[in-house]
Structures are given as C-alpha cells and as structure tokens.
C-alpha positions, 0 to 999 in steps of 0.5 A: 927771132920769133920763129927761132924761139918757136922752134927751140921751145917746140923741140924742148917741150916735154912730150906726154906719154901717149895711150897705147895705140893699136898699130897695124903692120906696115903695108908695102904698095908699089914704091910706097909704105903705109903705116897706120895706128888707130886712135883709141879715143876716136877709133879713127886711123892716123896713117903715114904714107911715105916712099920706101926710099929716103930723100935723105937718110937718117944720120945719128940723131938727125931724122931722115927726110921722106917723101910723103902724101899728106892731107891738105884741106881734103887734097892728098898732096906730096910733101917732104917731111922730117918727123919727130924732131928732138934737140939732138936733131935740131939742125934738121929743124932749121928747114922750118926757118929757112928751108924750101923743098923743090919737087918735080914730076918730069916732064912737068915743071917743078914747084917749090914747097915752103917748110914749116914746123907742125908739132915736132915735125918739119913739113914742106908742102905745096902752096895752096895755089899749087895743091891741085896741080901737085895732087894731079901730077903725083897720080900720073908720075913714074918718078919724082925729083926732090931738092932741098934748098936752105936749112941744110946748107944745100944750094939751089944747084945741088943734084936732086934725089930721084925716087922711082914711083910705082903703085901710087893710085893703089896706095892712095886708094888704100890710104883713103880707105884707112884714113879718109881726107878731111876737107876742113882740116888745117895744118897743126902749126905753132903760133909764134906769139904764143910760143914766145910768150911761153918762152918768156914766162919760162925764163922769167921763173927760172 
C-alpha cells in the first residue's frame, strides 16, 4: 500500500521548471550514446550513457526501457531504466512495485536487478553484492540479454532482448571524464512513509 501510494504521489507531483542547462550534443561511441548537461549551480556534468537500441521501445505515453550505465557508490554498473514517468505512462511505473530485470552477459550467468523508483524514473540496478561482477562483466561483454519480469505482465520464460555491445571501454572512459563517479553517492529514492504522510495531508485538505 505504501509503495503504491508513493508511486502515485511521485508521478502526480508538480515538477518545478528547471534553470536552463547547457546541453552538449550527444556523442555516439560504439553501440553507446552519451548525453550530458552541465549544472549551472555546480558546473558538474550530469550524463546519461545508454545503449543506442531500446530494450523496449516507447509506445504512446509509455516511456521506453533502456540499458544504461549508472553510478552506484562509485561503481559504473549496467541498469535498465525508464526515465521521466508521467501519470499517462504510469503502467511503466508498476515495475517499481513488482518488477525485476534479468541481465546476462553470455557466457556468464544471469543476475537479477530489482526495480525501484528514483525521482520520476524507474531504475532496475544490480544488488550491492552483484555490483562488482556486473561492472567487470560489462567491460568484457560483446552482447547483453535482457528480460523484464513483472510489472508489464511478462513471464520469466519470455524471450529476452539481445543487444550487441561495442566500444564499451571507450564509452565508460568518456563518461568518467565528463562525470567522475562519486563513491559516497546514494540512489535518489523516495521515502515511503514521508510520501504517504504527504498523500494523507493532501486528501485531508481537499
């Protein structure tokens, strides 16, 4: 109940108009696409490194699922993401409640990545105990197999999406130059109790 309320409130919350950030032209590196924006308050670059092909393409108001490389406590690990969710695309947000992404870099064994809500994005990332393996296997892999279980109604036997990987080491090196990893950085998740209290206050005053 708390997680469902958190999801609804997060998607319904108004978004403040951001100060214009200096966006760089996306760079294609092998099979990867690097997009960066400079934060005018800190002069730090905020970058997204994702595979050029979709795990699941966007359809209508539903955002697509992408294979990304994200910073997790200083490690650059693979993740499956759905960015900038809205109420219209809330069905994708069900991944944050019940979904898991299975990722495999053949011939290595698969590992499961639980999904969660981070801001207005769903992020399925490796568990802490799998982070080192995921980081190492990504560097050497020439392809990735991705399967989404739960959230979208897919079964654990559904055919996975295959993504060919190329230029990964160069892409990660460019990402590190543009936006160095932060070892102490924690995921920007929502606190369920705080969100539920805000939801109760909202209904109590309307």
